[in-house]
N, CA, C and O of each residue as an XYZ file, in Angstrom:
472
protein
N       0.820     -1.148      0.000
C       0.000      0.000      0.000
C       0.890      1.246      0.000
O       1.744      1.417      0.870
N       0.675      2.089     -0.970
C       1.482      3.291     -1.107
C       0.804      4.440     -0.378
O      -0.416      4.598     -0.376
N       1.681      5.239      0.247
C       1.170      6.419      0.921
C       1.004      7.534     -0.088
O       1.844      7.731     -0.967
N      -0.073      8.247      0.049
C      -0.268      9.404     -0.809
C       0.496     10.572     -0.208
O       0.361     10.880      0.976
N       1.295     11.212     -1.036
C       2.008     12.384     -0.546
C       1.229     13.632     -0.927
O       0.654     13.748     -2.010
N       1.242     14.529     -0.006
C       0.548     15.781     -0.283
C       1.423     16.632     -1.184
O       2.608     16.837     -0.922
N       0.829     17.108     -2.220
C       1.528     17.993     -3.134
C       1.042     19.404     -2.835
O      -0.147     19.716     -2.915
N       2.008     20.236     -2.491
C       1.604     21.610     -2.180
C       1.434     22.376     -3.480
O       2.238     22.275     -4.406
N       0.384     23.125     -3.510
C       0.144     23.950     -4.682
C       0.935     25.232     -4.526
O       0.862     25.910     -3.502
N       1.685     25.545     -5.555
C       2.461     26.770     -5.522
C       1.553     27.934     -5.864
O       0.749     27.879     -6.795
N       1.707     28.968     -5.094
C       0.914     30.169     -5.323
C       1.491     30.937     -6.501
O       2.708     31.069     -6.637
N       0.626     31.428     -7.330
C       1.091     32.201     -8.470
C       1.308     33.659     -8.098
O       1.755     34.461     -8.918
N       0.986     33.996     -6.847
C       1.167     35.382     -6.416
C       2.656     35.678     -6.249
O       3.440     34.802     -5.884
N       3.029     36.918     -6.521
C       4.420     37.314     -6.364
C       4.759     37.427     -4.890
O       3.892     37.748     -4.077
N       6.012     37.166     -4.537
C       6.391     37.325     -3.137
C       6.301     38.794     -2.739
O       6.579     39.697     -3.528
N       5.906     38.996     -1.501
C       5.772     40.367     -1.047
C       7.129     40.890     -0.608
O       7.889     40.192      0.063
N       7.419     42.097     -0.983
C       8.652     42.741     -0.576
C       8.293     44.015      0.158
O       7.271     44.637     -0.131
N       9.134     44.408      1.111
C       8.815     45.632      1.824
C       8.794     46.814      0.865
O       9.694     46.968      0.039
N       7.782     47.634      0.975
C       7.658     48.779      0.087
C       8.289     49.995      0.741
O       8.137     50.235      1.939
N       8.995     50.749     -0.072
C       9.575     51.998      0.393
C       8.483     53.054      0.403
O       7.558     53.010     -0.408
N       8.593     53.987      1.309
C       7.620     55.069      1.354
C       7.806     56.003      0.169
O       6.887     56.736     -0.196
N       8.991     55.981     -0.433
C       9.284     56.842     -1.564
C       9.058     56.072     -2.852
O       9.373     54.884     -2.926
N       8.518     56.731     -3.868
C       8.109     56.060     -5.098
C       9.226     55.840     -6.105
O       9.027     55.115     -7.080
N      10.396     56.441     -5.904
C      11.481     56.364     -6.875
C      12.674     55.658     -6.254
O      13.088     55.991     -5.143
N      13.228     54.684     -6.967
C      14.434     53.982     -6.519
C      15.570     54.365     -7.457
O      15.568     53.957     -8.618
N      16.553     55.151     -6.974
C      17.653     55.540     -7.843
C      18.534     54.339     -8.196
O      18.621     53.375     -7.436
N      19.180     54.414     -9.351
C      20.030     53.332     -9.821
C      21.496     53.610     -9.507
O      21.913     54.761     -9.384
N      22.261     52.543     -9.382
C      23.704     52.665     -9.199
C      24.072     53.459     -7.969
O      23.557     53.215     -6.877
N      24.981     54.425     -8.157
C      25.476     55.212     -7.023
C      24.781     56.562     -6.910
O      25.388     57.541     -6.474
N      23.530     56.618     -7.294
C      22.786     57.874     -7.231
C      21.910     57.915     -5.979
O      21.509     56.885     -5.437
N      21.629     59.148     -5.541
C      20.747     59.359     -4.404
C      19.689     60.382     -4.796
O      19.908     61.193     -5.696
N      18.542     60.345     -4.122
C      17.499     61.345     -4.314
C      17.500     62.222     -3.074
O      17.419     61.735     -1.946
N      17.594     63.542     -3.308
C      17.712     64.509     -2.220
C      16.539     65.473     -2.283
O      16.199     65.982     -3.351
N      15.921     65.723     -1.132
C      14.903     66.767     -1.041
C      15.632     68.009     -0.558
O      16.168     68.018      0.549
N      15.660     69.074     -1.386
C      16.413     70.269     -0.986
C      15.809     70.913      0.247
O      14.594     70.898      0.450
N      16.695     71.485      1.074
C      16.225     72.202      2.257
C      15.473     73.438      1.812
O      15.781     74.027      0.776
N      14.503     73.821      2.587
C      13.747     75.031      2.296
C      14.687     76.225      2.373
O      15.503     76.332      3.288
N      14.564     77.094      1.429
C      15.404     78.291      1.427
C      14.982     79.197      2.576
O      13.793     79.407      2.819
N      15.959     79.717      3.263
C      15.679     80.597      4.393
C      16.421     81.904      4.191
O      17.452     81.947      3.520
N      15.899     82.955      4.765
C      16.596     84.230      4.721
C      17.856     84.127      5.574
O      17.867     83.456      6.606
N      18.919     84.801      5.128
C      20.172     84.790      5.860
C      20.443     86.172      6.419
O      19.866     87.165      5.976
N      21.331     86.217      7.399
C      21.765     87.496      7.958
C      23.242     87.692      7.640
O      24.039     86.758      7.724
N      23.586     88.899      7.282
C      24.995     89.226      7.065
C      25.651     89.386      8.434
O      24.953     89.482      9.443
N      26.986     89.417      8.482
C      27.663     89.591      9.779
C      27.250     90.860     10.508
O      27.322     90.913     11.736
N      26.815     91.890      9.772
C      26.404     93.136     10.429
C      24.933     93.125     10.834
O      24.451     94.095     11.419
N      24.200     92.025     10.526
C      22.817     91.899     10.964
C      21.779     92.199      9.904
O      20.582     92.140     10.185
N      22.206     92.521      8.691
C      21.264     92.811      7.613
C      20.677     91.499      7.101
O      21.414     90.551      6.830
N      19.352     91.444      6.968
C      18.694     90.231      6.475
C      18.771     90.213      4.955
O      18.365     91.160      4.282
N      19.306     89.103      4.430
C      19.421     88.928      2.980
C      18.355     87.923      2.565
O      18.475     86.744      2.899
N      17.307     88.350      1.841
C      16.253     87.415      1.460
C      16.755     86.385      0.449
O      17.714     86.624     -0.285
N      16.090     85.251      0.432
C      16.475     84.170     -0.469
C      16.417     84.608     -1.933
O      17.221     84.149     -2.744
N      15.486     85.480     -2.277
C      15.352     85.913     -3.671
C      16.572     86.684     -4.141
O      16.822     86.744     -5.345
N      17.332     87.269     -3.245
C      18.534     88.013     -3.624
C      19.695     87.077     -3.937
O      20.618     87.459     -4.656
N      19.661     85.876     -3.416
C      20.768     84.940     -3.639
C      20.726     84.347     -5.032
O      21.773     84.177     -5.657
N      19.547     84.030     -5.536
C      19.349     83.496     -6.884
C      20.202     82.265     -7.180
O      20.587     82.047     -8.329
N      20.497     81.473     -6.180
C      21.264     80.247     -6.382
C      20.446     79.065     -5.898
O      19.579     79.195     -5.034
N      20.737     77.927     -6.466
C      20.071     76.698     -6.046
C      20.587     76.287     -4.667
O      21.740     76.560     -4.331
N      19.747     75.638     -3.874
C      20.230     75.158     -2.576
C      21.310     74.105     -2.767
O      21.287     73.340     -3.731
N      22.237     74.078     -1.854
C      23.347     73.128     -1.914
C      23.250     72.081     -0.818
O      24.167     71.279     -0.642
N      22.160     72.081     -0.089
C      21.981     71.141      1.006
C      20.627     70.477      0.879
O      19.692     71.050      0.318
N      20.528     69.277      1.398
C      19.251     68.604      1.387
C      19.296     67.327      2.195
O      20.342     66.917      2.696
N      18.129     66.709      2.308
C      17.980     65.469      3.067
C      17.803     64.325      2.079
O      17.005     64.419      1.146
N      18.543     63.252      2.286
C      18.491     62.086      1.407
C      17.208     61.317      1.677
O      16.931     60.944      2.817
N      16.412     61.075      0.614
C      15.153     60.347      0.767
C      15.200     58.965      0.118
O      14.350     58.124      0.411
N      16.180     58.712     -0.760
C      16.329     57.390     -1.373
C      17.774     57.218     -1.823
O      18.432     58.176     -2.226
N      18.260     55.968     -1.745
C      19.649     55.656     -2.082
C      19.674     54.456     -3.019
O      18.940     53.489     -2.818
N      20.519     54.520     -4.044
C      20.709     53.384     -4.951
C      21.493     52.281     -4.268
O      21.950     52.437     -3.135
N      21.647     51.164     -4.967
C      22.342     50.021     -4.354
C      23.845     50.225     -4.276
O      24.498     49.620     -3.426
N      24.402     51.047     -5.125
C      25.838     51.305     -5.111
C      26.450     51.087     -6.481
O      25.833     50.506     -7.374
N      27.670     51.562     -6.630
C      28.391     51.448     -7.893
C      28.992     50.054     -8.018
O      29.309     49.414     -7.015
N      29.144     49.594     -9.239
C      29.762     48.290     -9.470
C      31.213     48.478     -9.909
O      31.530     49.396    -10.666
N      32.092     47.592     -9.421
C      33.486     47.644     -9.851
C      33.672     46.814    -11.125
O      32.696     46.325    -11.694
N      34.910     46.657    -11.569
C      35.195     45.949    -12.827
C      34.739     44.488    -12.807
O      34.382     43.938    -13.848
N      34.749     43.867    -11.643
C      34.335     42.462    -11.533
C      32.829     42.303    -11.397
O      32.314     41.185    -11.426
N      32.118     43.424    -11.249
C      30.675     43.361    -11.114
C      30.182     43.354     -9.678
O      28.979     43.262     -9.433
N      31.107     43.452     -8.722
C      30.725     43.492     -7.315
C      30.156     44.866     -6.984
O      30.640     45.882     -7.483
N      29.132     44.893     -6.146
C      28.509     46.158     -5.749
C      29.291     46.759     -4.585
O      29.514     46.107     -3.565
N      29.703     48.010     -4.757
C      30.389     48.737     -3.689
C      29.331     49.475     -2.880
O      28.522     50.215     -3.440
N      29.335     49.280     -1.585
C      28.268     49.850     -0.750
C      28.357     51.372     -0.708
O      29.427     51.961     -0.869
N      27.208     51.982     -0.488
C      27.110     53.439     -0.428
C      27.481     53.917      0.977
O      27.180     53.246      1.964
N      28.129     55.069      1.061
C      28.483     55.635      2.363
C      27.409     56.604      2.848
O      27.506     57.136      3.954
N      26.380     56.837      2.022
C      25.297     57.756      2.353
C      24.040     56.942      2.623
O      23.751     55.975      1.918
N      23.289     57.345      3.659
C      22.072     56.623      4.031
C      20.870     57.547      3.947
O      21.006     58.771      3.966
N      19.695     56.948      3.856
C      18.451     57.722      3.889
C      18.386     58.459      5.223
O      18.646     57.879      6.276
N      18.036     59.742      5.167
C      17.941     60.558      6.366
C      19.149     61.446      6.592
O      19.077     62.385      7.385
N      20.279     61.171      5.902
C      21.461     62.019      6.025
C      21.189     63.393      5.423
O      20.473     63.512      4.429
N      21.758     64.419      6.023
C      21.737     65.758      5.439
C      23.070     65.937      4.731
O      24.129     65.761      5.335
N      23.019     66.285      3.451
C      24.234     66.342      2.648
C      24.405     67.708      1.996
O      23.438     68.434      1.763
N      25.659     68.038      1.711
C      26.001     69.190      0.873
C      26.431     68.614     -0.464
O      27.178     67.637     -0.520
N      25.947     69.233     -1.558
C      26.301     68.717     -2.878
C      26.677     69.849     -3.805
O      26.394     71.014     -3.526
N      27.307     69.508     -4.894
C      27.763     70.477     -5.872
C      26.579     71.257     -6.440
O      25.518     70.680     -6.680
N      26.749     72.555     -6.657
C      25.668     73.414     -7.142
C      25.099     72.967     -8.477
O      23.898     73.086     -8.716
N      25.949     72.459     -9.336
C      25.512     72.154    -10.698
C      25.590     70.665    -11.019
O      25.452     70.285    -12.181
N      25.805     69.827    -10.035
C      25.992     68.403    -10.283
C      24.769     67.563     -9.979
O      24.900     66.475     -9.419
N      23.574     68.039    -10.333
C      22.368     67.261    -10.038
C      21.349     67.459    -11.141
O      21.447     68.385    -11.946
N      20.364     66.566    -11.162
C      19.230     66.674    -12.080
C      17.985     66.952    -11.260
O      17.744     66.294    -10.248
N      17.199     67.919    -11.690
C      15.957     68.260    -10.998
C      14.824     67.380    -11.512
O      14.679     67.182    -12.718
N      14.027     66.856    -10.594
C      12.833     66.098    -10.959
C      11.691     66.539    -10.056
O      11.912     66.957     -8.919
N      10.482     66.445    -10.564
C       9.303     66.765     -9.769
C       8.477     65.497     -9.628
O       8.106     64.875    -10.623
N       8.194     65.119     -8.399
C       7.403     63.938     -8.112
C       6.262     64.373     -7.215
O       6.491     64.876     -6.115
N       5.033     64.183     -7.673
C       3.848     64.609     -6.930
C       3.943     66.086     -6.528
O       3.642     66.451     -5.391
N       4.361     66.916     -7.465
C       4.491     68.364     -7.277
C       5.500     68.768     -6.205
O       5.424     69.876     -5.674
N       6.433     67.895     -5.884
C       7.505     68.210     -4.950
C       8.814     68.102     -5.722
O       9.019     67.144     -6.466
N       9.699     69.080     -5.549
C      10.970     69.086     -6.258
C      12.017     68.279     -5.506
O      12.193     68.430     -4.297
N      12.713     67.411     -6.253
C      13.809     66.607     -5.719
C      14.996     66.742     -6.651
O      14.853     67.142     -7.806
N      16.175     66.401     -6.136
C      17.378     66.373     -6.952
C      17.925     64.953     -6.958
O      17.934     64.275     -5.930
N      18.379     64.513     -8.122
C      19.079     63.228     -8.214
C      20.553     63.552     -8.361
O      20.967     64.228     -9.303
N      21.344     63.055     -7.409
C      22.764     63.389     -7.315
C      23.572     62.093     -7.309
O      23.182     61.115     -6.671
N      24.693     62.091     -8.016
C      25.611     60.964     -7.951
C      26.360     61.038     -6.623
O      26.576     62.127     -6.091
N      26.754     59.896     -6.092
C      27.472     59.888     -4.820
C      28.752     60.727     -4.915
O      29.156     61.351     -3.934
N      29.383     60.745     -6.081
C      30.600     61.549     -6.248
C      30.299     63.046     -6.252
O      31.211     63.849     -6.052
N      29.040     63.442     -6.474
C      28.643     64.853     -6.440
C      28.362     65.352     -5.043
O      28.161     66.550     -4.842
N      28.345     64.448     -4.067
C      28.113     64.845     -2.678
C      29.446     65.289     -2.095
O      30.441     64.565     -2.147
N      29.442     66.508     -1.535
C      30.671     67.075     -0.985
C      30.885     66.691      0.470
O      32.025     66.498      0.893
N      29.801     66.577      1.250
C      29.931     66.270      2.668
C      28.606     65.815      3.240
O      27.539     66.140      2.718
N      28.691     65.053      4.330
C      27.519     64.694      5.128
C      27.548     65.604      6.357
O      28.552     65.662      7.067
N      26.444     66.313      6.604
C      26.370     67.251      7.714
C      25.826     66.513      8.935
O      24.761     65.899      8.875
N      26.549     66.578     10.019
C      26.117     65.873     11.240
C      25.663     66.830     12.286
O      25.267     66.413     13.374
C-alpha cells in the first residue's frame, strides 16, 4: 500500500517585498535629495538677505532614497556611504531636478556629494 504524498500547490502570487515610502528607486550610485527650504540669511552686520537676492540653487538637502551602489570591474557592488535621512552638501551644478507629486527633488551621484552634515 502506497502512501499518498501531499503535493503543495504553488501560489502564483508574487512574493511580497517591503515597500519603500518613496516612489522612486535611484540606480547605481545615485541618491534622491529633497532640498532644504530656502531661508533668509543674515549678514555679519545683521542685515537680512532674502532668499530671492541669492538666486542660487540650494546646496543642502535630506536624502530620501539611495541606490544600491556602484559596481566595480568584476561586477561586485560597492556599498554606499550615504544613508536615507542624512543631510548632505552637494555640488551646485551636479544634479538633475525632478518633480514627483508636485515636490521638487534632486538626483545626485554619490561623487557629487561634498559632505555629510552631522
